[in-house]
C-alpha positions as protocol buffer text, in pm:
chain_id: "A"
residue {
  index: 1
  type: ASN
  ca { x: -276 y: 3683 z: 1039 }
}
residue {
  index: 2
  type: LEU
  ca { x: -532 y: 3435 z: 888 }
}
residue {
  index: 3
  type: ALA
  ca { x: -366 y: 3399 z: 544 }
}
residue {
  index: 4
  type: SER
  ca { x: -23 y: 3354 z: 736 }
}
residue {
  index: 5
  type: ALA
  ca { x: -161 y: 3108 z: 945 }
}
residue {
  index: 6
  type: LEU
  ca { x: -338 y: 2887 z: 677 }
}
residue {
  index: 7
  type: ARG
  ca { x: -8 y: 2896 z: 461 }
}
residue {
  index: 8
  type: VAL
  ca { x: 195 y: 2769 z: 781 }
}
residue {
  index: 9
  type: THR
  ca { x: -47 y: 2484 z: 855 }
}
residue {
  index: 10
  type: ALA
  ca { x: -94 y: 2381 z: 493 }
}
residue {
  index: 11
  type: ALA
  ca { x: 286 y: 2380 z: 392 }
}
residue {
  index: 12
  type: ASN
  ca { x: 344 y: 2136 z: 725 }
}
residue {
  index: 13
  type: ALA
  ca { x: 55 y: 1913 z: 598 }
}
residue {
  index: 14
  type: THR
  ca { x: 204 y: 1915 z: 219 }
}
residue {
  index: 15
  type: ALA
  ca { x: 578 y: 1840 z: 353 }
}
residue {
  index: 16
  type: HIS
  ca { x: 488 y: 1570 z: 639 }
}
residue {
  index: 17
  type: GLY
  ca { x: 167 y: 1406 z: 495 }
}
residue {
  index: 18
  type: ASP
  ca { x: 31 y: 1145 z: 229 }
}
residue {
  index: 19
  type: LEU
  ca { x: -324 y: 1172 z: 356 }
}
residue {
  index: 20
  type: LEU
  ca { x: -519 y: 1455 z: 511 }
}
residue {
  index: 21
  type: PHE
  ca { x: -804 y: 1448 z: 757 }
}
residue {
  index: 22
  type: THR
  ca { x: -972 y: 1764 z: 916 }
}
residue {
  index: 23
  type: PHE
  ca { x: -1168 y: 1844 z: 1216 }
}
residue {
  index: 24
  type: PRO
  ca { x: -1396 y: 1976 z: 1133 }
}
residue {
  index: 25
  type: GLY
  ca { x: -1395 y: 1903 z: 744 }
}
residue {
  index: 26
  type: LEU
  ca { x: -1212 y: 2196 z: 600 }
}
residue {
  index: 27
  type: ASN
  ca { x: -1231 y: 2078 z: 229 }
}
residue {
  index: 28
  type: SER
  ca { x: -990 y: 2402 z: 121 }
}
residue {
  index: 29
  type: PHE
  ca { x: -706 y: 2237 z: 274 }
}
residue {
  index: 30
  type: HIS
  ca { x: -717 y: 1966 z: 34 }
}
residue {
  index: 31
  type: GLY
  ca { x: -677 y: 2175 z: -270 }
}
residue {
  index: 32
  type: TRP
  ca { x: -417 y: 2401 z: -105 }
}
residue {
  index: 33
  type: THR
  ca { x: -182 y: 2083 z: -43 }
}
residue {
  index: 34
  type: GLY
  ca { x: -305 y: 1848 z: -310 }
}
residue {
  index: 35
  type: LEU
  ca { x: -336 y: 1553 z: -27 }
}
residue {
  index: 36
  type: PRO
  ca { x: -634 y: 1323 z: -72 }
}
residue {
  index: 37
  type: THR
  ca { x: -923 y: 1241 z: 176 }
}
residue {
  index: 38
  type: PRO
  ca { x: -962 y: 914 z: 395 }
}
residue {
  index: 39
  type: THR
  ca { x: -1259 y: 849 z: 218 }
}
residue {
  index: 40
  type: LEU
  ca { x: -1512 y: 1021 z: -32 }
}
residue {
  index: 41
  type: ALA
  ca { x: -1746 y: 1049 z: 244 }
}
residue {
  index: 42
  type: ASN
  ca { x: -1579 y: 1422 z: 328 }
}
residue {
  index: 43
  type: THR
  ca { x: -1802 y: 1677 z: 514 }
}
residue {
  index: 44
  type: THR
  ca { x: -1777 y: 1945 z: 758 }
}
residue {
  index: 45
  type: HIS
  ca { x: -1986 y: 1829 z: 1011 }
}
residue {
  index: 46
  type: TRP
  ca { x: -1848 y: 1452 z: 991 }
}
residue {
  index: 47
  type: PHE
  ca { x: -1924 y: 1397 z: 1346 }
}
residue {
  index: 48
  type: SER
  ca { x: -2301 y: 1438 z: 1334 }
}
residue {
  index: 49
  type: LEU
  ca { x: -2359 y: 1350 z: 991 }
}
residue {
  index: 50
  type: LEU
  ca { x: -2181 y: 1045 z: 891 }
}
residue {
  index: 51
  type: THR
  ca { x: -2282 y: 706 z: 1021 }
}
residue {
  index: 52
  type: PRO
  ca { x: -2054 y: 501 z: 1275 }
}
residue {
  index: 53
  type: GLU
  ca { x: -1973 y: 263 z: 952 }
}
residue {
  index: 54
  type: GLN
  ca { x: -1855 y: 549 z: 740 }
}
residue {
  index: 55
  type: GLN
  ca { x: -1652 y: 705 z: 1044 }
}
residue {
  index: 56
  type: GLU
  ca { x: -1490 y: 337 z: 1104 }
}
residue {
  index: 57
  type: GLU
  ca { x: -1389 y: 352 z: 708 }
}
residue {
  index: 58
  type: ILE
  ca { x: -1206 y: 690 z: 787 }
}
residue {
  index: 59
  type: ALA
  ca { x: -1012 y: 547 z: 1075 }
}
residue {
  index: 60
  type: ALA
  ca { x: -947 y: 237 z: 861 }
}
residue {
  index: 61
  type: ALA
  ca { x: -791 y: 443 z: 599 }
}
residue {
  index: 62
  type: LEU
  ca { x: -611 y: 689 z: 842 }
}
residue {
  index: 63
  type: THR
  ca { x: -454 y: 362 z: 1006 }
}
residue {
  index: 64
  type: ARG
  ca { x: -343 y: 231 z: 658 }
}
residue {
  index: 65
  type: SER
  ca { x: -165 y: 536 z: 554 }
}
residue {
  index: 66
  type: LEU
  ca { x: 209 y: 579 z: 617 }
}
residue {
  index: 67
  type: GLN
  ca { x: 201 y: 941 z: 686 }
}
residue {
  index: 68
  type: PRO
  ca { x: -131 y: 1074 z: 781 }
}
residue {
  index: 69
  type: VAL
  ca { x: -188 y: 1439 z: 904 }
}
residue {
  index: 70
  type: LEU
  ca { x: -458 y: 1614 z: 1101 }
}
residue {
  index: 71
  type: VAL
  ca { x: -573 y: 1977 z: 1080 }
}
residue {
  index: 72
  type: VAL
  ca { x: -789 y: 2089 z: 1356 }
}
residue {
  index: 73
  type: GLN
  ca { x: -974 y: 2419 z: 1356 }
}
residue {
  index: 74
  type: ARG
  ca { x: -975 y: 2507 z: 1704 }
}
residue {
  index: 75
  type: GLY
  ca { x: -1152 y: 2833 z: 1692 }
}
residue {
  index: 76
  type: LEU
  ca { x: -1476 y: 2646 z: 1512 }
}
residue {
  index: 77
  type: LEU
  ca { x: -1476 y: 2353 z: 1755 }
}
residue {
  index: 78
  type: ASP
  ca { x: -1467 y: 2607 z: 2076 }
}
residue {
  index: 79
  type: PHE
  ca { x: -1777 y: 2783 z: 1900 }
}
residue {
  index: 80
  type: LEU
  ca { x: -1942 y: 2481 z: 1888 }
}
residue {
  index: 81
  type: ALA
  ca { x: -1857 y: 2385 z: 2257 }
}
residue {
  index: 82
  type: ARG
  ca { x: -2014 y: 2736 z: 2360 }
}
residue {
  index: 83
  type: GLU
  ca { x: -2340 y: 2643 z: 2146 }
}
residue {
  index: 84
  type: ASN
  ca { x: -2358 y: 2310 z: 2328 }
}
residue {
  index: 85
  type: PHE
  ca { x: -2325 y: 2140 z: 2000 }
}
residue {
  index: 86
  type: PRO
  ca { x: -2172 y: 1784 z: 2062 }
}
residue {
  index: 87
  type: THR
  ca { x: -1853 y: 1667 z: 1852 }
}
residue {
  index: 88
  type: ALA
  ca { x: -1800 y: 1337 z: 2032 }
}
residue {
  index: 89
  type: SER
  ca { x: -1823 y: 1040 z: 1820 }
}
residue {
  index: 90
  type: PRO
  ca { x: -1635 y: 714 z: 1744 }
}
residue {
  index: 91
  type: LEU
  ca { x: -1405 y: 901 z: 1494 }
}
residue {
  index: 92
  type: GLN
  ca { x: -1319 y: 1150 z: 1712 }
}
residue {
  index: 93
  type: ARG
  ca { x: -1238 y: 934 z: 1989 }
}
residue {
  index: 94
  type: TYR
  ca { x: -1003 y: 743 z: 1734 }
}
residue {
  index: 95
  type: LEU
  ca { x: -830 y: 1078 z: 1661 }
}
residue {
  index: 96
  type: LEU
  ca { x: -739 y: 1151 z: 2023 }
}
residue {
  index: 97
  type: ARG
  ca { x: -609 y: 824 z: 2102 }
}
residue {
  index: 98
  type: ASN
  ca { x: -384 y: 806 z: 1807 }
}
residue {
  index: 99
  type: PHE
  ca { x: -286 y: 1145 z: 1693 }
}
residue {
  index: 100
  type: VAL
  ca { x: -84 y: 1436 z: 1888 }
}
residue {
  index: 101
  type: ARG
  ca { x: -60 y: 1804 z: 1804 }
}
residue {
  index: 102
  type: VAL
  ca { x: 268 y: 1950 z: 1696 }
}
residue {
  index: 103
  type: PHE
  ca { x: 180 y: 2325 z: 1699 }
}
residue {
  index: 104
  type: SER
  ca { x: -100 y: 2575 z: 1682 }
}
residue {
  index: 105
  type: VAL
  ca { x: -109 y: 2911 z: 1509 }
}
residue {
  index: 106
  type: ASP
  ca { x: -387 y: 3124 z: 1541 }
}
residue {
  index: 107
  type: GLN
  ca { x: -688 y: 2890 z: 1565 }
}
residue {
  index: 108
  type: TYR
  ca { x: -541 y: 2597 z: 1352 }
}
residue {
  index: 109
  type: GLU
  ca { x: -334 y: 2309 z: 1503 }
}
residue {
  index: 110
  type: PHE
  ca { x: -135 y: 2043 z: 1301 }
}
residue {
  index: 111
  type: TRP
  ca { x: -99 y: 1715 z: 1422 }
}
residue {
  index: 112
  type: VAL
  ca { x: 66 y: 1395 z: 1346 }
}
residue {
  index: 113
  type: ARG
  ca { x: 54 y: 1015 z: 1474 }
}
residue {
  index: 114
  type: ARG
  ca { x: 141 y: 962 z: 1782 }
}
residue {
  index: 115
  type: GLY
  ca { x: 491 y: 900 z: 1863 }
}
residue {
  index: 116
  type: ARG
  ca { x: 597 y: 1052 z: 1518 }
}
residue {
  index: 117
  type: VAL
  ca { x: 840 y: 1357 z: 1543 }
}
residue {
  index: 118
  type: VAL
  ca { x: 849 y: 1596 z: 1276 }
}
residue {
  index: 119
  type: ALA
  ca { x: 1040 y: 1917 z: 1190 }
}
residue {
  index: 120
  type: PRO
  ca { x: 783 y: 2215 z: 1263 }
}
residue {
  index: 121
  type: LEU
  ca { x: 828 y: 2403 z: 935 }
}
residue {
  index: 122
  type: ALA
  ca { x: 780 y: 2787 z: 904 }
}
residue {
  index: 123
  type: THR
  ca { x: 797 y: 2839 z: 1278 }
}
residue {
  index: 124
  type: ALA
  ca { x: 983 y: 3064 z: 1512 }
}
residue {
  index: 125
  type: TRP
  ca { x: 1059 y: 3073 z: 1889 }
}
residue {
  index: 126
  type: GLN
  ca { x: 1271 y: 3295 z: 2136 }
}
residue {
  index: 127
  type: LEU
  ca { x: 1507 y: 3118 z: 2352 }
}
residue {
  index: 128
  type: ARG
  ca { x: 1591 y: 3305 z: 2676 }
}
residue {
  index: 129
  type: LEU
  ca { x: 1871 y: 3173 z: 2848 }
}
residue {
  index: 130
  type: ALA
  ca { x: 1848 y: 3147 z: 3221 }
}
residue {
  index: 131
  type: ALA
  ca { x: 2212 y: 3186 z: 3293 }
}
residue {
  index: 132
  type: PRO
  ca { x: 2421 y: 3293 z: 2985 }
}
residue {
  index: 133
  type: ARG
  ca { x: 2792 y: 3220 z: 3013 }
}
residue {
  index: 134
  type: PRO
  ca { x: 3050 y: 3551 z: 2987 }
}
residue {
  index: 135
  type: GLY
  ca { x: 3028 y: 3686 z: 2631 }
}
residue {
  index: 136
  type: GLU
  ca { x: 2694 y: 3459 z: 2573 }
}
residue {
  index: 137
  type: SER
  ca { x: 2365 y: 3650 z: 2437 }
}
residue {
  index: 138
  type: PRO
  ca { x: 2088 y: 3630 z: 2691 }
}
residue {
  index: 139
  type: ALA
  ca { x: 1828 y: 3521 z: 2419 }
}
residue {
  index: 140
  type: LYS
  ca { x: 1823 y: 3364 z: 2071 }
}
residue {
  index: 141
  type: LEU
  ca { x: 1598 y: 3377 z: 1788 }
}
residue {
  index: 142
  type: GLU
  ca { x: 1533 y: 3029 z: 1644 }
}
residue {
  index: 143
  type: LEU
  ca { x: 1348 y: 2951 z: 1314 }
}
residue {
  index: 144
  type: VAL
  ca { x: 1292 y: 2628 z: 1126 }
}
residue {
  index: 145
  type: VAL
  ca { x: 1226 y: 2703 z: 729 }
}
residue {
  index: 146
  type: THR
  ca { x: 1241 y: 2591 z: 401 }
}
residue {
  index: 147
  type: PHE
  ca { x: 1415 y: 2742 z: 112 }
}
residue {
  index: 148
  type: PRO
  ca { x: 1377 y: 2737 z: -276 }
}
residue {
  index: 149
  type: ALA
  ca { x: 1714 y: 2662 z: -434 }
}
residue {
  index: 150
  type: PRO
  ca { x: 1922 y: 2858 z: -467 }
}
residue {
  index: 151
  type: ALA
  ca { x: 1869 y: 3097 z: -137 }
}
residue {
  index: 152
  type: ARG
  ca { x: 2102 y: 3330 z: 3 }
}
residue {
  index: 153
  type: VAL
  ca { x: 1991 y: 3514 z: 316 }
}
residue {
  index: 154
  type: ALA
  ca { x: 2031 y: 3872 z: 354 }
}
residue {
  index: 155
  type: ARG
  ca { x: 1836 y: 3999 z: 618 }
}
residue {
  index: 156
  type: LEU
  ca { x: 1584 y: 3863 z: 897 }
}
residue {
  index: 157
  type: GLU
  ca { x: 1258 y: 4106 z: 975 }
}
residue {
  index: 158
  type: LEU
  ca { x: 1043 y: 4087 z: 1273 }
}
residue {
  index: 159
  type: ALA
  ca { x: 728 y: 4206 z: 1166 }
}
residue {
  index: 160
  type: THR
  ca { x: 376 y: 4275 z: 1258 }
}
residue {
  index: 161
  type: LEU
  ca { x: 73 y: 4131 z: 1093 }
}
residue {
  index: 162
  type: ASP
  ca { x: -121 y: 4418 z: 1080 }
}
residue {
  index: 163
  type: ALA
  ca { x: -290 y: 4574 z: 782 }
}
residue {
  index: 164
  type: ARG
  ca { x: -33 y: 4826 z: 758 }
}
residue {
  index: 165
  type: PRO
  ca { x: 253 y: 4576 z: 902 }
}
residue {
  index: 166
  type: GLN
  ca { x: 543 y: 4754 z: 1109 }
}
residue {
  index: 167
  type: VAL
  ca { x: 898 y: 4615 z: 1122 }
}
residue {
  index: 168
  type: LEU
  ca { x: 984 y: 4555 z: 1463 }
}
residue {
  index: 169
  type: ALA
  ca { x: 1362 y: 4468 z: 1426 }
}
residue {
  index: 170
  type: ARG
  ca { x: 1593 y: 4373 z: 1142 }
}
residue {
  index: 171
  type: TRP
  ca { x: 1899 y: 4192 z: 1128 }
}
residue {
  index: 172
  type: ASP
  ca { x: 2179 y: 4150 z: 897 }
}
residue {
  index: 173
  type: GLN
  ca { x: 2536 y: 4036 z: 855 }
}
residue {
  index: 174
  type: ALA
  ca { x: 2631 y: 4381 z: 986 }
}
residue {
  index: 175
  type: GLY
  ca { x: 2443 y: 4294 z: 1316 }
}
residue {
  index: 176
  type: ALA
  ca { x: 2466 y: 3975 z: 1421 }
}
residue {
  index: 177
  type: PRO
  ca { x: 2607 y: 3617 z: 1341 }
}
residue {
  index: 178
  type: LEU
  ca { x: 2352 y: 3372 z: 1148 }
}
residue {
  index: 179
  type: THR
  ca { x: 2398 y: 3001 z: 1208 }
}
residue {
  index: 180
  type: ALA
  ca { x: 2235 y: 2767 z: 984 }
}
residue {
  index: 181
  type: THR
  ca { x: 2191 y: 2391 z: 1045 }
}
residue {
  index: 182
  type: GLY
  ca { x: 2030 y: 2162 z: 737 }
}
residue {
  index: 183
  type: LEU
  ca { x: 1768 y: 1917 z: 897 }
}
residue {
  index: 184
  type: ASN
  ca { x: 1571 y: 1657 z: 746 }
}
residue {
  index: 185
  type: LEU
  ca { x: 1182 y: 1657 z: 781 }
}
residue {
  index: 186
  type: LYS
  ca { x: 1215 y: 1462 z: 1134 }
}
residue {
  index: 187
  type: GLY
  ca { x: 1396 y: 1770 z: 1273 }
}
residue {
  index: 188
  type: GLU
  ca { x: 1726 y: 1601 z: 1264 }
}
residue {
  index: 189
  type: ALA
  ca { x: 2068 y: 1767 z: 1181 }
}
residue {
  index: 190
  type: VAL
  ca { x: 2206 y: 1648 z: 872 }
}
residue {
  index: 191
  type: ALA
  ca { x: 2527 y: 1840 z: 820 }
}
residue {
  index: 192
  type: PRO
  ca { x: 2750 y: 2038 z: 1016 }
}
residue {
  index: 193
  type: PRO
  ca { x: 2620 y: 2399 z: 1129 }
}
residue {
  index: 194
  type: ILE
  ca { x: 2712 y: 2671 z: 901 }
}
residue {
  index: 195
  type: SER
  ca { x: 2820 y: 2980 z: 1021 }
}
residue {
  index: 196
  type: PRO
  ca { x: 2822 y: 3258 z: 946 }
}
residue {
  index: 197
  type: ALA
  ca { x: 2557 y: 3192 z: 711 }
}
residue {
  index: 198
  type: TRP
  ca { x: 2451 y: 3538 z: 553 }
}
residue {
  index: 199
  type: ASP
  ca { x: 2478 y: 3534 z: 190 }
}
residue {
  index: 200
  type: ARG
  ca { x: 2585 y: 3155 z: 145 }
}
residue {
  index: 201
  type: PRO
  ca { x: 2400 y: 2874 z: -18 }
}
residue {
  index: 202
  type: LEU
  ca { x: 2177 y: 2694 z: 241 }
}
residue {
  index: 203
  type: PRO
  ca { x: 2002 y: 2363 z: 275 }
}
residue {
  index: 204
  type: PRO
  ca { x: 1646 y: 2303 z: 187 }
}
residue {
  index: 205
  type: VAL
  ca { x: 1515 y: 2272 z: 522 }
}
residue {
  index: 206
  type: ALA
  ca { x: 1737 y: 2465 z: 802 }
}
residue {
  index: 207
  type: HIS
  ca { x: 1741 y: 2556 z: 1162 }
}
residue {
  index: 208
  type: LEU
  ca { x: 1830 y: 2924 z: 1189 }
}
residue {
  index: 209
  type: SER
  ca { x: 1969 y: 3049 z: 1493 }
}
residue {
  index: 210
  type: LEU
  ca { x: 2046 y: 3421 z: 1569 }
}
residue {
  index: 211
  type: PRO
  ca { x: 2195 y: 3547 z: 1891 }
}
residue {
  index: 212
  type: LEU
  ca { x: 1993 y: 3863 z: 2045 }
}
residue {
  index: 213
  type: ALA
  ca { x: 2148 y: 4137 z: 2257 }
}
residue {
  index: 214
  type: GLN
  ca { x: 1845 y: 4144 z: 2455 }
}
residue {
  index: 215
  type: PRO
  ca { x: 1532 y: 3960 z: 2493 }
}
residue {
  index: 216
  type: LEU
  ca { x: 1243 y: 4083 z: 2229 }
}
residue {
  index: 217
  type: VAL
  ca { x: 920 y: 4185 z: 2399 }
}
residue {
  index: 218
  type: PHE
  ca { x: 623 y: 4166 z: 2118 }
}
residue {
  index: 219
  type: ASP
  ca { x: 272 y: 4004 z: 2059 }
}
residue {
  index: 220
  type: ARG
  ca { x: 379 y: 3654 z: 1963 }
}
residue {
  index: 221
  type: LYS
  ca { x: 35 y: 3616 z: 1790 }
}
residue {
  index: 222
  type: ASN
  ca { x: 60 y: 3917 z: 1570 }
}
residue {
  index: 223
  type: THR
  ca { x: 404 y: 3881 z: 1467 }
}
residue {
  index: 224
  type: VAL
  ca { x: 619 y: 3725 z: 1183 }
}
residue {
  index: 225
  type: VAL
  ca { x: 965 y: 3665 z: 1096 }
}
residue {
  index: 226
  type: TYR
  ca { x: 1043 y: 3738 z: 721 }
}
residue {
  index: 227
  type: VAL
  ca { x: 1378 y: 3561 z: 587 }
}
residue {
  index: 228
  type: ARG
  ca { x: 1482 y: 3799 z: 281 }
}
residue {
  index: 229
  type: ASP
  ca { x: 1734 y: 3792 z: -5 }
}
residue {
  index: 230
  type: ALA
  ca { x: 1934 y: 4076 z: -106 }
}
residue {
  index: 231
  type: ALA
  ca { x: 1659 y: 4200 z: -333 }
}
residue {
  index: 232
  type: GLY
  ca { x: 1416 y: 4212 z: -37 }
}
residue {
  index: 233
  type: ALA
  ca { x: 1210 y: 3902 z: -179 }
}
residue {
  index: 234
  type: VAL
  ca { x: 1078 y: 3675 z: 109 }
}
residue {
  index: 235
  type: LEU
  ca { x: 1251 y: 3353 z: 72 }
}
residue {
  index: 236
  type: ALA
  ca { x: 1055 y: 3207 z: 387 }
}
residue {
  index: 237
  type: GLU
  ca { x: 801 y: 3328 z: 648 }
}
residue {
  index: 238
  type: ALA
  ca { x: 816 y: 3181 z: 1026 }
}
residue {
  index: 239
  type: ARG
  ca { x: 523 y: 3236 z: 1284 }
}
residue {
  index: 240
  type: PHE
  ca { x: 558 y: 3209 z: 1647 }
}
residue {
  index: 241
  type: THR
  ca { x: 347 y: 2921 z: 1742 }
}
residue {
  index: 242
  type: ASP
  ca { x: 196 y: 2739 z: 2090 }
}
């Protein structure tokens, strides 16, 4: 679970950010993404170790940045709260005023500047239709993923994230129509939908939609969708987020 959550979070930071800050300080994300820190005063417990002046310098750098992104480790913040360790600070208040959460996966949250809209890459959700029309499926599996070029999708797999993964469901061109819509990084459609999208060249960022005969029942927090090519290689993965 953890490795998958880190990959999803880091992929979004890389795609959407030009500057990365973390709360609390998570230095590994800078190595994984290649994104710089706002200033050289980068430490885990910045809310207690940095002076107000140092925190103001970080806020100023985030304000100057065109596409700053924020990664929040909610699990650690919840632990600090249970231990009555204060995290309130001038910079924390700045972050809450100026940034908003896009999604959370496991204990990690991805935030962008308030008012900005981005495509939540490597994410999945199940859309249930309250009143499907005659002949319409009652549910759909939806993904937003990125693809290497050239990529051709042969099958989708819904699998657990256990030490010994279990494939819960599998779909290919014999079982269900797949639709792909090219997106920009804002999540806006940039081309007409491709349907059927099986075994066809697909855009680098795509919204995939797969009709389901019945809604799926599974543990969202312990499940991933793998997008595979004809050789079985994973082209993309998508996590169910909050």
